[in-house]
Every structure is written in C-alpha cells, then in structure tokens.
PyMOL Python script that loads the backbone (N, CA, C, O; Angstrom):
from pymol import cmd

cmd.read_pdbstr("""\
ATOM      1  N   MET A   1      17.165  -3.606  -6.319  1.00  0.00           N
ATOM      2  CA  MET A   1      18.048  -3.342  -7.430  1.00  0.00           C
ATOM      3  C   MET A   1      17.500  -2.196  -8.261  1.00  0.00           C
ATOM      4  O   MET A   1      16.289  -1.987  -8.331  1.00  0.00           O
ATOM      5  N   HIS A   2      18.385  -1.472  -8.878  1.00  0.00           N
ATOM      6  CA  HIS A   2      17.999  -0.376  -9.751  1.00  0.00           C
ATOM      7  C   HIS A   2      18.091  -0.816 -11.215  1.00  0.00           C
ATOM      8  O   HIS A   2      18.864  -1.711 -11.559  1.00  0.00           O
ATOM      9  N   VAL A   3      17.296  -0.177 -12.061  1.00  0.00           N
ATOM     10  CA  VAL A   3      17.296  -0.462 -13.495  1.00  0.00           C
ATOM     11  C   VAL A   3      17.362   0.852 -14.263  1.00  0.00           C
ATOM     12  O   VAL A   3      16.968   1.905 -13.762  1.00  0.00           O
ATOM     13  N   ILE A   4      17.868   0.766 -15.488  1.00  0.00           N
ATOM     14  CA  ILE A   4      17.977   1.919 -16.373  1.00  0.00           C
ATOM     15  C   ILE A   4      16.989   1.737 -17.511  1.00  0.00           C
ATOM     16  O   ILE A   4      16.983   0.702 -18.177  1.00  0.00           O
ATOM     17  N   ASP A   5      16.146   2.754 -17.736  1.00  0.00           N
ATOM     18  CA  ASP A   5      15.140   2.624 -18.792  1.00  0.00           C
ATOM     19  C   ASP A   5      15.645   3.196 -20.121  1.00  0.00           C
ATOM     20  O   ASP A   5      16.784   3.653 -20.213  1.00  0.00           O
ATOM     21  N   ASP A   6      14.790   3.165 -21.144  1.00  0.00           N
ATOM     22  CA  ASP A   6      15.158   3.562 -22.496  1.00  0.00           C
ATOM     23  C   ASP A   6      15.388   5.057 -22.674  1.00  0.00           C
ATOM     24  O   ASP A   6      15.804   5.484 -23.751  1.00  0.00           O
ATOM     25  N   SER A   7      15.130   5.864 -21.645  1.00  0.00           N
ATOM     26  CA  SER A   7      15.398   7.300 -21.784  1.00  0.00           C
ATOM     27  C   SER A   7      16.881   7.612 -21.566  1.00  0.00           C
ATOM     28  O   SER A   7      17.293   8.766 -21.684  1.00  0.00           O
ATOM     29  N   CYS A   8      17.680   6.598 -21.253  1.00  0.00           N
ATOM     30  CA  CYS A   8      19.128   6.750 -21.068  1.00  0.00           C
ATOM     31  C   CYS A   8      19.755   7.286 -22.353  1.00  0.00           C
ATOM     32  O   CYS A   8      19.480   6.786 -23.444  1.00  0.00           O
ATOM     33  N   ILE A   9      20.606   8.315 -22.209  1.00  0.00           N
ATOM     34  CA  ILE A   9      21.297   8.883 -23.362  1.00  0.00           C
ATOM     35  C   ILE A   9      22.750   8.424 -23.445  1.00  0.00           C
ATOM     36  O   ILE A   9      23.523   8.958 -24.240  1.00  0.00           O
ATOM     37  N   ALA A  10      23.127   7.440 -22.631  1.00  0.00           N
ATOM     38  CA  ALA A  10      24.459   6.833 -22.636  1.00  0.00           C
ATOM     39  C   ALA A  10      25.567   7.846 -22.376  1.00  0.00           C
ATOM     40  O   ALA A  10      26.619   7.803 -23.013  1.00  0.00           O
ATOM     41  N   CYS A  11      25.326   8.759 -21.436  1.00  0.00           N
ATOM     42  CA  CYS A  11      26.331   9.780 -21.121  1.00  0.00           C
ATOM     43  C   CYS A  11      27.437   9.236 -20.222  1.00  0.00           C
ATOM     44  O   CYS A  11      28.541   9.780 -20.207  1.00  0.00           O
ATOM     45  N   GLY A  12      27.155   8.172 -19.472  1.00  0.00           N
ATOM     46  CA  GLY A  12      28.150   7.543 -18.620  1.00  0.00           C
ATOM     47  C   GLY A  12      28.231   8.078 -17.207  1.00  0.00           C
ATOM     48  O   GLY A  12      29.050   7.602 -16.420  1.00  0.00           O
ATOM     49  N   ALA A  13      27.402   9.057 -16.858  1.00  0.00           N
ATOM     50  CA  ALA A  13      27.440   9.622 -15.505  1.00  0.00           C
ATOM     51  C   ALA A  13      27.148   8.567 -14.452  1.00  0.00           C
ATOM     52  O   ALA A  13      27.766   8.566 -13.388  1.00  0.00           O
ATOM     53  N   CYS A  14      26.226   7.682 -14.733  1.00  0.00           N
ATOM     54  CA  CYS A  14      25.878   6.629 -13.768  1.00  0.00           C
ATOM     55  C   CYS A  14      27.048   5.684 -13.560  1.00  0.00           C
ATOM     56  O   CYS A  14      27.377   5.332 -12.427  1.00  0.00           O
ATOM     57  N   SER A  15      27.670   5.279 -14.642  1.00  0.00           N
ATOM     58  CA  SER A  15      28.799   4.362 -14.559  1.00  0.00           C
ATOM     59  C   SER A  15      29.949   4.982 -13.776  1.00  0.00           C
ATOM     60  O   SER A  15      30.584   4.314 -12.960  1.00  0.00           O
ATOM     61  N   ASP A  16      30.213   6.254 -14.024  1.00  0.00           N
ATOM     62  CA  ASP A  16      31.282   6.949 -13.317  1.00  0.00           C
ATOM     63  C   ASP A  16      31.001   7.051 -11.821  1.00  0.00           C
ATOM     64  O   ASP A  16      31.932   7.083 -11.016  1.00  0.00           O
ATOM     65  N   SER A  17      29.729   7.103 -11.445  1.00  0.00           N
ATOM     66  CA  SER A  17      29.367   7.288 -10.044  1.00  0.00           C
ATOM     67  C   SER A  17      29.246   5.987  -9.262  1.00  0.00           C
ATOM     68  O   SER A  17      29.155   6.013  -8.035  1.00  0.00           O
ATOM     69  N   CYS A  18      29.244   4.867  -9.944  1.00  0.00           N
ATOM     70  CA  CYS A  18      28.989   3.572  -9.294  1.00  0.00           C
ATOM     71  C   CYS A  18      30.227   3.045  -8.565  1.00  0.00           C
ATOM     72  O   CYS A  18      31.229   2.713  -9.199  1.00  0.00           O
ATOM     73  N   PRO A  19      30.157   2.969  -7.226  1.00  0.00           N
ATOM     74  CA  PRO A  19      31.321   2.502  -6.464  1.00  0.00           C
ATOM     75  C   PRO A  19      31.599   0.999  -6.595  1.00  0.00           C
ATOM     76  O   PRO A  19      32.696   0.541  -6.277  1.00  0.00           O
ATOM     77  N   SER A  20      30.612   0.239  -7.059  1.00  0.00           N
ATOM     78  CA  SER A  20      30.809  -1.211  -7.169  1.00  0.00           C
ATOM     79  C   SER A  20      31.079  -1.672  -8.595  1.00  0.00           C
ATOM     80  O   SER A  20      31.239  -2.870  -8.834  1.00  0.00           O
ATOM     81  N   GLY A  21      31.134  -0.745  -9.546  1.00  0.00           N
ATOM     82  CA  GLY A  21      31.419  -1.115 -10.932  1.00  0.00           C
ATOM     83  C   GLY A  21      30.332  -1.953 -11.562  1.00  0.00           C
ATOM     84  O   GLY A  21      30.613  -2.811 -12.399  1.00  0.00           O
ATOM     85  N   ALA A  22      29.093  -1.716 -11.169  1.00  0.00           N
ATOM     86  CA  ALA A  22      27.979  -2.539 -11.640  1.00  0.00           C
ATOM     87  C   ALA A  22      27.338  -2.040 -12.926  1.00  0.00           C
ATOM     88  O   ALA A  22      26.444  -2.697 -13.458  1.00  0.00           O
ATOM     89  N   ILE A  23      27.774  -0.896 -13.437  1.00  0.00           N
ATOM     90  CA  ILE A  23      27.108  -0.310 -14.595  1.00  0.00           C
ATOM     91  C   ILE A  23      28.053  -0.257 -15.789  1.00  0.00           C
ATOM     92  O   ILE A  23      29.137   0.322 -15.718  1.00  0.00           O
ATOM     93  N   ASP A  24      27.622  -0.871 -16.884  1.00  0.00           N
ATOM     94  CA  ASP A  24      28.400  -0.917 -18.120  1.00  0.00           C
ATOM     95  C   ASP A  24      27.497  -0.682 -19.319  1.00  0.00           C
ATOM     96  O   ASP A  24      26.279  -0.839 -19.237  1.00  0.00           O
ATOM     97  N   MET A  25      28.113  -0.305 -20.436  1.00  0.00           N
ATOM     98  CA  MET A  25      27.363  -0.138 -21.680  1.00  0.00           C
ATOM     99  C   MET A  25      26.868  -1.504 -22.131  1.00  0.00           C
ATOM    100  O   MET A  25      27.618  -2.479 -22.136  1.00  0.00           O
ATOM    101  N   ASP A  26      25.601  -1.561 -22.509  1.00  0.00           N
ATOM    102  CA  ASP A  26      24.996  -2.789 -23.028  1.00  0.00           C
ATOM    103  C   ASP A  26      24.667  -2.554 -24.490  1.00  0.00           C
ATOM    104  O   ASP A  26      23.656  -1.928 -24.809  1.00  0.00           O
ATOM    105  N   ASP A  27      25.509  -3.048 -25.372  1.00  0.00           N
ATOM    106  CA  ASP A  27      25.321  -2.824 -26.800  1.00  0.00           C
ATOM    107  C   ASP A  27      24.038  -3.450 -27.325  1.00  0.00           C
ATOM    108  O   ASP A  27      23.534  -3.033 -28.368  1.00  0.00           O
ATOM    109  N   ASN A  28      23.503  -4.437 -26.629  1.00  0.00           N
ATOM    110  CA  ASN A  28      22.265  -5.078 -27.062  1.00  0.00           C
ATOM    111  C   ASN A  28      21.057  -4.165 -26.930  1.00  0.00           C
ATOM    112  O   ASN A  28      20.093  -4.301 -27.683  1.00  0.00           O
ATOM    113  N   VAL A  29      21.098  -3.225 -25.972  1.00  0.00           N
ATOM    114  CA  VAL A  29      19.970  -2.307 -25.785  1.00  0.00           C
ATOM    115  C   VAL A  29      20.327  -0.873 -26.158  1.00  0.00           C
ATOM    116  O   VAL A  29      19.447  -0.015 -26.216  1.00  0.00           O
ATOM    117  N   GLY A  30      21.612  -0.600 -26.413  1.00  0.00           N
ATOM    118  CA  GLY A  30      22.029   0.723 -26.860  1.00  0.00           C
ATOM    119  C   GLY A  30      22.192   1.752 -25.759  1.00  0.00           C
ATOM    120  O   GLY A  30      22.294   2.947 -26.038  1.00  0.00           O
ATOM    121  N   HIS A  31      22.218   1.306 -24.509  1.00  0.00           N
ATOM    122  CA  HIS A  31      22.474   2.205 -23.394  1.00  0.00           C
ATOM    123  C   HIS A  31      23.070   1.423 -22.240  1.00  0.00           C
ATOM    124  O   HIS A  31      23.272   0.213 -22.343  1.00  0.00           O
ATOM    125  N   PHE A  32      23.352   2.104 -21.149  1.00  0.00           N
ATOM    126  CA  PHE A  32      23.950   1.444 -19.996  1.00  0.00           C
ATOM    127  C   PHE A  32      22.943   0.528 -19.308  1.00  0.00           C
ATOM    128  O   PHE A  32      21.732   0.728 -19.402  1.00  0.00           O
ATOM    129  N   SER A  33      23.470  -0.481 -18.614  1.00  0.00           N
ATOM    130  CA  SER A  33      22.628  -1.368 -17.820  1.00  0.00           C
ATOM    131  C   SER A  33      23.361  -1.711 -16.528  1.00  0.00           C
ATOM    132  O   SER A  33      24.579  -1.566 -16.428  1.00  0.00           O
ATOM    133  N   ILE A  34      22.596  -2.165 -15.546  1.00  0.00           N
ATOM    134  CA  ILE A  34      23.124  -2.451 -14.218  1.00  0.00           C
ATOM    135  C   ILE A  34      23.162  -3.953 -13.988  1.00  0.00           C
ATOM    136  O   ILE A  34      22.164  -4.647 -14.180  1.00  0.00           O
ATOM    137  N   ASP A  35      24.320  -4.447 -13.576  1.00  0.00           N
ATOM    138  CA  ASP A  35      24.495  -5.861 -13.261  1.00  0.00           C
ATOM    139  C   ASP A  35      23.915  -6.105 -11.863  1.00  0.00           C
ATOM    140  O   ASP A  35      24.451  -5.598 -10.877  1.00  0.00           O
ATOM    141  N   PRO A  36      22.836  -6.870 -11.769  1.00  0.00           N
ATOM    142  CA  PRO A  36      22.193  -7.081 -10.466  1.00  0.00           C
ATOM    143  C   PRO A  36      23.070  -7.818  -9.461  1.00  0.00           C
ATOM    144  O   PRO A  36      22.864  -7.696  -8.253  1.00  0.00           O
ATOM    145  N   ASP A  37      24.038  -8.576  -9.945  1.00  0.00           N
ATOM    146  CA  ASP A  37      24.925  -9.302  -9.040  1.00  0.00           C
ATOM    147  C   ASP A  37      25.966  -8.392  -8.388  1.00  0.00           C
ATOM    148  O   ASP A  37      26.509  -8.721  -7.333  1.00  0.00           O
ATOM    149  N   LYS A  38      26.243  -7.253  -9.013  1.00  0.00           N
ATOM    150  CA  LYS A  38      27.231  -6.317  -8.474  1.00  0.00           C
ATOM    151  C   LYS A  38      26.589  -5.119  -7.781  1.00  0.00           C
ATOM    152  O   LYS A  38      27.225  -4.489  -6.936  1.00  0.00           O
ATOM    153  N   CYS A  39      25.350  -4.795  -8.118  1.00  0.00           N
ATOM    154  CA  CYS A  39      24.665  -3.616  -7.579  1.00  0.00           C
ATOM    155  C   CYS A  39      24.442  -3.767  -6.076  1.00  0.00           C
ATOM    156  O   CYS A  39      23.954  -4.796  -5.609  1.00  0.00           O
ATOM    157  N   THR A  40      24.806  -2.729  -5.327  1.00  0.00           N
ATOM    158  CA  THR A  40      24.621  -2.742  -3.870  1.00  0.00           C
ATOM    159  C   THR A  40      23.452  -1.864  -3.439  1.00  0.00           C
ATOM    160  O   THR A  40      23.242  -1.665  -2.243  1.00  0.00           O
ATOM    161  N   ASP A  41      22.692  -1.338  -4.388  1.00  0.00           N
ATOM    162  CA  ASP A  41      21.531  -0.482  -4.118  1.00  0.00           C
ATOM    163  C   ASP A  41      21.880   0.783  -3.342  1.00  0.00           C
ATOM    164  O   ASP A  41      21.088   1.246  -2.521  1.00  0.00           O
ATOM    165  N   CYS A  42      23.059   1.344  -3.597  1.00  0.00           N
ATOM    166  CA  CYS A  42      23.469   2.551  -2.878  1.00  0.00           C
ATOM    167  C   CYS A  42      22.711   3.789  -3.355  1.00  0.00           C
ATOM    168  O   CYS A  42      22.526   4.734  -2.588  1.00  0.00           O
ATOM    169  N   GLY A  43      22.266   3.793  -4.633  1.00  0.00           N
ATOM    170  CA  GLY A  43      21.512   4.912  -5.174  1.00  0.00           C
ATOM    171  C   GLY A  43      22.346   6.041  -5.745  1.00  0.00           C
ATOM    172  O   GLY A  43      21.789   7.043  -6.194  1.00  0.00           O
ATOM    173  N   ASP A  44      23.667   5.911  -5.742  1.00  0.00           N
ATOM    174  CA  ASP A  44      24.516   6.966  -6.302  1.00  0.00           C
ATOM    175  C   ASP A  44      24.198   7.225  -7.769  1.00  0.00           C
ATOM    176  O   ASP A  44      24.247   8.369  -8.221  1.00  0.00           O
ATOM    177  N   CYS A  45      23.876   6.188  -8.503  1.00  0.00           N
ATOM    178  CA  CYS A  45      23.570   6.328  -9.926  1.00  0.00           C
ATOM    179  C   CYS A  45      22.296   7.129 -10.158  1.00  0.00           C
ATOM    180  O   CYS A  45      22.206   7.896 -11.117  1.00  0.00           O
ATOM    181  N   VAL A  46      21.325   6.955  -9.291  1.00  0.00           N
ATOM    182  CA  VAL A  46      20.054   7.686  -9.409  1.00  0.00           C
ATOM    183  C   VAL A  46      20.313   9.177  -9.331  1.00  0.00           C
ATOM    184  O   VAL A  46      19.783   9.946 -10.132  1.00  0.00           O
ATOM    185  N   ASP A  47      21.125   9.587  -8.370  1.00  0.00           N
ATOM    186  CA  ASP A  47      21.463  10.994  -8.214  1.00  0.00           C
ATOM    187  C   ASP A  47      22.318  11.526  -9.351  1.00  0.00           C
ATOM    188  O   ASP A  47      22.223  12.706  -9.689  1.00  0.00           O
ATOM    189  N   ALA A  48      23.151  10.681  -9.948  1.00  0.00           N
ATOM    190  CA  ALA A  48      24.064  11.103 -11.008  1.00  0.00           C
ATOM    191  C   ALA A  48      23.391  11.242 -12.376  1.00  0.00           C
ATOM    192  O   ALA A  48      23.867  11.998 -13.222  1.00  0.00           O
ATOM    193  N   CYS A  49      22.306  10.531 -12.596  1.00  0.00           N
ATOM    194  CA  CYS A  49      21.680  10.495 -13.931  1.00  0.00           C
ATOM    195  C   CYS A  49      20.965  11.805 -14.246  1.00  0.00           C
ATOM    196  O   CYS A  49      20.020  12.175 -13.550  1.00  0.00           O
ATOM    197  N   PRO A  50      21.408  12.513 -15.290  1.00  0.00           N
ATOM    198  CA  PRO A  50      20.771  13.794 -15.647  1.00  0.00           C
ATOM    199  C   PRO A  50      19.393  13.625 -16.291  1.00  0.00           C
ATOM    200  O   PRO A  50      18.629  14.587 -16.371  1.00  0.00           O
ATOM    201  N   MET A  51      19.071  12.415 -16.748  1.00  0.00           N
ATOM    202  CA  MET A  51      17.812  12.169 -17.440  1.00  0.00           C
ATOM    203  C   MET A  51      16.742  11.544 -16.541  1.00  0.00           C
ATOM    204  O   MET A  51      15.590  11.413 -16.954  1.00  0.00           O
ATOM    205  N   GLY A  52      17.108  11.162 -15.330  1.00  0.00           N
ATOM    206  CA  GLY A  52      16.146  10.483 -14.451  1.00  0.00           C
ATOM    207  C   GLY A  52      15.785   9.113 -14.981  1.00  0.00           C
ATOM    208  O   GLY A  52      14.654   8.659 -14.805  1.00  0.00           O
ATOM    209  N   SER A  53      16.723   8.451 -15.626  1.00  0.00           N
ATOM    210  CA  SER A  53      16.471   7.165 -16.279  1.00  0.00           C
ATOM    211  C   SER A  53      16.590   5.968 -15.361  1.00  0.00           C
ATOM    212  O   SER A  53      16.316   4.843 -15.779  1.00  0.00           O
ATOM    213  N   ILE A  54      16.996   6.186 -14.107  1.00  0.00           N
ATOM    214  CA  ILE A  54      17.257   5.072 -13.211  1.00  0.00           C
ATOM    215  C   ILE A  54      16.250   5.058 -12.081  1.00  0.00           C
ATOM    216  O   ILE A  54      15.998   6.073 -11.432  1.00  0.00           O
ATOM    217  N   SER A  55      15.681   3.891 -11.860  1.00  0.00           N
ATOM    218  CA  SER A  55      14.703   3.740 -10.794  1.00  0.00           C
ATOM    219  C   SER A  55      14.848   2.361 -10.159  1.00  0.00           C
ATOM    220  O   SER A  55      15.556   1.500 -10.681  1.00  0.00           O
ATOM    221  N   GLU A  56      14.176   2.159  -9.036  1.00  0.00           N
ATOM    222  CA  GLU A  56      14.193   0.837  -8.430  1.00  0.00           C
ATOM    223  C   GLU A  56      13.338  -0.090  -9.259  1.00  0.00           C
ATOM    224  O   GLU A  56      12.217   0.251  -9.636  1.00  0.00           O
ATOM    225  N   GLY A  57      13.867  -1.253  -9.540  1.00  0.00           N
ATOM    226  CA  GLY A  57      13.154  -2.172 -10.403  1.00  0.00           C
ATOM    227  C   GLY A  57      12.609  -3.364  -9.710  1.00  0.00           C
ATOM    228  O   GLY A  57      11.984  -4.214 -10.344  1.00  0.00           O
TER     229      GLY A  57
END
""", "prot")
cmd.dss("prot")
cmd.show_as("cartoon", "prot")
cmd.util.cbc("prot")
cmd.orient("prot")
C-alpha cells in the first residue's frame, strides 16, 4: 500500500490519477490520504505527485 506524507500540498493530482478512487481529502490531517481497502498499489499516484509525497508504506 502507498501512503501520503505531510509534504502533501493538497493539489489533488494524486486523486485525479487514481483509477480505483482510493484517494480523498482527509480534513483530519489537512491533506489527501489513501484508503488501504481501495488501493490496488498501481503506483499511478506516485508518478502524479509533484511533491514526491507518496511512497510505499
């Protein structure tokens, strides 16, 4: 599974790139987060993130 760290600037590029709809804004942390139950580990979000905020967790 992939995770988004605190360097996320909430631009939404990862969410737009996710084919499984696993990435949504998490108001509790102030940036996007990945739902592990929906994530298919395709890695599209990693390539889409301009900040390099997404890694395997």
